[in-house]
N, C-alpha and C positions, 0 to 999 in steps of 0.2 A: 636712693640714685645708680642708677646702673652701671657699672666701669667695663669698659672697653679699652685696653691699654696694648700696644705690642709688647715684644719681650723686652726689650730694653727698658720701654718707658714702665714698665710693673716694678722695675728698679725702684722708682719713685716711691714704693709703700712703703722702703725699709726707712728712709730719714722721716716720713708721715707716724710712721705705728712707733720708732724712736721717741719724736718730739713729744705726738700724744701721751705715752706711756710717762716721760720725763714732766709730762707738765702735770698730771697726777699727785706726784711724788711730795711729799711735804717739804723735802728742800729744794725746789725743783731749779737748775741752772737756768736753764732754758723753760718760757714758757711759751705755749702755742695753744690757744686755744680754738684757733680755726682747726688743728691737728684734730684736735680732741673731738669736736664737730663732726669731721669727716669718717672719721675713723667708728664712730658711734653711726652715723647714716649709713656707712657700708655695709657693717655691723658683720665683721670678720674677723678673723683669728688672727692677730698680730704678733704671734710666737716663733711663727716660719720668718719673720721681720726684724724681728730682737732679738739679740743676743747678745752679753755682755761686751766682746770688742768692739761691735758694732754700733752697739749703742754708745758705748764711751767715746770712738771714732768721731760718731756722727755729733754728739754732743759738743766733742772739741773742737771741729771744722765750726759749727754754728758759732760757736762764741767767739772762735780766732776772725772771722771773718767778718760777723759784727761787728767789731772791735775795729777790723782794721775799715773798712767801710765807715763808722762813725767818723774817726779820723778822719777820711778825705772830706767828707763833707762838711763838717767843722772847717774846712779850710777854704772848702769851693761848694758852696749853701746852695748854687742851683744845679750842682750836678745832675747829668743826665745819666740814668746806670738802665742796661741792658742785665738782667737775671738769663742767660744761654742754657736751653733744658730745663724749665724752670719748675716742672714736674708741678708737686702740691706746696711749694715753700711759701712761707709766708712772710717772707724777711722784709718786703719794704713794711709793715707795721711797727717790725721794732727800732729799724735804722729812722723812718720818716724824721725829718724838722718841718714840716710842713711849704717846703720850698721842692726839693727835689723832684724830680719827672722819674719814670720808672716804666719800664717796658719788662714784661714777663713773655718770652718767646718758647714754643716750642714744636714739635710737629704735631699737624692738624688732630691727631687721637688724644692727644694729651691734651692740647688747649680745649677738647670739647670736653674733655672730663675734668677741664681746670673750672670752667664756666657753669658747671654744674653745683660747683662748691663754693666759687667766690662770685659775687658780684659784682658791677661795674665800681668804680673808685676812681676820685679824682686823683688826677695825675700819676695812674696806673693805666696801663693798656698794655690788653692779652695780644698776641702777634702769633697768628697760625703759620708757621713758616720752615722751613728747612737752615739753619743755620750754616749750610756748605753753600746754600747759593744767595744771591744778593739780593733778591724779590721784595724783604724783609727791612732793608736797609734804609729807602726812601721814608718808612713813619719815624726811623730814629734820627733821621738828617733832617727832616721837619723841625724836631724840637730840640735841636741843639740853635737853630737860625735866634742870634744876638746872643748865645753863651757865650763866654769866655773858656768857661772849666771845659777838659778834656772831657770825653765819654768814658764810662767807667764798662766794661763788659767782665761779669762773672759767669764761670763756667763750673759747675761744683757737681761730683757725680760724672761728668761726661765724657770728659777726653779718654780714658778707660776702655771706651765702648769705641771708641773712635779709632782707624788704622792711624800711624803715622801721616799717612798719604793726606788721609782726612784731614787732619790736624795742620797739615801745610793749606788745605785749600781752606779750612776755616779761615787762619791767618790771614793769607790773601785775600780775603771777604773784607777783611778788616782794613789791611791797611790800602784797597783800594776803593773803598767805601766812606774812609774815614779818615782820606789823608792829611789833617792838620795834627792828627796823634791822638793818642786814646792810652789807655790802660787795661789790662788784661788782666784778671787774676782768675788763675786755674788748677783745680786740684790735679796732681799731680800721681799715678800709685806707681811704685817699684816694677822693673822689669820681671822677678822671680815671682811677684804677685801675677804679672800677664797669664801666668802658665798655671797658676793657683787656683783657679776661681771653684776649682769643686772643694776645694778646701775654704774656701772663706764663709762664714757663718750663716749670712744671710744672701749673698748673692745664690749660693749654689742651690740656692731652694727657689729659684727664678731659673727660664730660659737662658738667660743674658749671657756672655761672653766678652769677657776681657780680651781686647783686641792688639791694646798696645798698653809701654809701658817705660820709664826712663829711669835712669838713675839722677839724675841731674835738670832742673829746669834748663839748663844752657841746650840740654839735648833740642827744647823744641823751639827754642828761639833760630837754630843753627839748619832747619829747617827752609827760613827764608831768608832774605837780606830783609835788616830794616825792623827789623823783630829786637830788643836790648832786654834779656836775662838783668833781671834788677835784685828778688832775692826770691829765698823760697824759706819754711818752718816747716817743718814735722808736727804730725799733731800730737807727736809723743811729749813735745812742748808743755799742751793745756792737759795731756791725758794723767799724765803721772802726779798731777796736783792732786788726784782725786782716790788714790787706790794704791795698794801695793801691788797689784797684779800690772796694775796698769805699768806701774816704776820700773817693776822686772821686766817685761815685756820691753820697754824703752832701752832698758841696760843690755839685754840680751839679745832684741833684735831693732839695735837703734835704726836701720835702712828698710825694713819692712815693713813699714805704716805709711800713710800717706801722706804726703806736704801741699801746700799751700803756696805757688810761686806767683810772682807777680812780672809781669812784661810790659816793656813800655814800646811805642814807635813815633 
């Protein structure tokens, strides 16, 4: 597989490498055979993209988001879910109930690479588009016709690569194109990390740069009227279950880790 990705899109190799390597462990906490297949096909050295803290963080955020989505799907079995900045994510297979409608949205270069790795699947649509523009919304709107459930938008590993103004634009795209309401679950990084990507154990091995950070999801909700901050949970909550090192990190640097924040409108 020939891989051509932009600087930010290259960060998709981090969760891909982590999930592939975790899957091959004896007691894997997350299983993603597609990630293993892609890494094998790419024949790349995963070492720069899989370090301890990033590994544990990706596994924690994967477990936490999978759990949250499964809870939403249990209550609304025909939910429409949009994976914004999908990269090589294969979450659909882990949460699918046979009824949900799923969209993987990413920039054209990322979707071009994704199409080489993923075949077309029933109830899964890949969309090449810019999340900050409205062009992609029509396809999702059509899928919502006749459904009572609110659409769910997930943004994993995305907001830190956007400025606050760009995040505001994204929120306004959601509000304006889905006026009946929806749910956004977005990964948040802290302000301190925004200035420290050169110290991040894996992002420093890419050309990507953190463009924003928050101390609370409320700062995101305050960017535009009509967005309500519901809750957020640090990855520490999951990470500390598995190692002494992660427990110490959670104790000594409780606000340094990323969080899952949930918003509604």
